[in-house]
N, C-alpha and C positions, 0 to 999 in steps of 0.2 A: 395189492394192485398199486401200480405206479401211475401218478398223474404228473405229466411233464409237458413242456413246450414241444410243439411239433418239430420234427427234423425233416430235412429234404428226403431222406430215405423212407419216410413214412407215407409219402404221397400216394403210392399205389394202394397200400393197405387201408388208408383212410378213405379213399374213393370207393373201395370195395365195400367196406363196412357201412358207409353212409348210404350207398345205393341199396345194399341188402335191407337195411332198416326201412328205408323209404318204400321199397317194394312190399316188405312185410306189413307195413302200416297202411298199405293200399293207397299211397299218395300218388296222384297223377304224375307222369313223367314230364309232361309239359306244363309250365307255369308254376313249377315248384323248385326246390333246391336241387332236385335230380338233374335238371337241365342247366344249372348254373355253370358257366364256363370255367370257373375256378376250381371246380370239384376235383379235377385231375391234377391240379397244381396248388394244393392248399398251402404248402410251405411258402412258396413264392408269393402268393396272394396276401398272406398275413405278415409279410415283411414291410408293408407300408406303415406310415405313421399312425399311431394310436390304434394298432391292430395286434391281436394275439390269438393264437389257436393252441389249445391244449388237448392232448390225447390221453386216453386211459389205456394202460398196457398191463397185461397179465401174462406171465410166462412168455415174454417176448412177442406177444400177439396184441395188435391194436384192436380194442373192443369198443371204441367210441371216441367222441370228442365234443368240444364246444369252443366257440370263439366269440370275440368282441371286435367290432370294427365300426367306423363311422357309418351312420345310416346315409346311404346314397341319396342325393338330392333333398337333403333335409337340413335343418339348423345344425350348425357345427357343434352344438352342445349335446346332440342326441346320438347315442351309439345304438347298435343293434346286437342283441344276443343271437349268435348265428350258428347254424348247423350243429345243434346240440342233439345228438343221437347216440344211442347205446345199444349194443347187442343185447338180446333178451336175457342172456345168461348173467348179466350184471345189473339189470334193472331191479328196483326195489331194495337196493342195498346201501342207499345213501350217496351213491356216486353223483347223481344229478345235483343233489344239494351241494356237495363239495365243489363241483364244477361251476355252478352258478356263483357260489361265494368267491371262487378264484377269479372268474370273469368279471364280476362286479367290483372286486377289489382293484383289478387292472383298470376298469372303466373310471373309477374314482381317481386313481393315480394318474390317469390320462386326461383328467379335467373335464370329463363328460358330466352333464348335470341330469340327464335322463337316459333311460335305457328302454328300448322298444323291442318287441318280439312279435312275430307272426306264427300262428300255428293252425292246426286243422281241428275241426270239431271232434273227431274221433280220438284225438290225443288227450283224453280226459285226465289221465294221471299226470301228464306234463302240465296241464293247466292248473291242477290242484297244487303242484309244486310251485309254479309261478305265483299263484295267489299267496301261498305261505311265505314266499320271499318278498312280498310287497308289491307285486305287479297288480294293476287294475285293468279291467276291460275298458277299451275305448271304442267309439262308434265308427271310426273310419281309419283306413291305413295311413301311415306316414311314409314319407320318402318314396323311393322308387326301387324296391327290391326285385321287381320282376316276377314276384311270386303271386300271380293273379288268382291261383286256386286256393290261397290261404285266407279264409274269411274271419279268422279270429285274431284280433289285434289287442295287444296289451302294452302298458307303459308303466314304468317305475321311476319315481323321482329319486335321484341318488344323493342330492345334497339339500 
């Protein structure tokens, strides 16, 4: 499997895989990443400062991705681990761990001091991974992600 930065030609394939996983995970279409305006133009969205999105590719097929970007309407030192979703065929193989490592490395290099993530209660395996990577549960959401249906919030100190 190849992990690499997103290319413009990946936009359609990334949008398809992200939406497929969100539907599979029974995530509501409204109030979640499914409705994010950038989901169809991920390459362009992640060209902004202190932002990066990485895809997982196998046999020239995009099977998932994860990104880092500034947390909207929050302290400039806080980033967000964003849109980390993988096709079921590659889950449980250490890809999530590698992607988080890559994203957190980028976050540190971009001078972020904390990393925030929102998730769903049914995404238990993802939460276990986040805990292993040093994220802790927090009692309230940070910033303004627009993800009103995500009731699980986590934060990690980077430095």
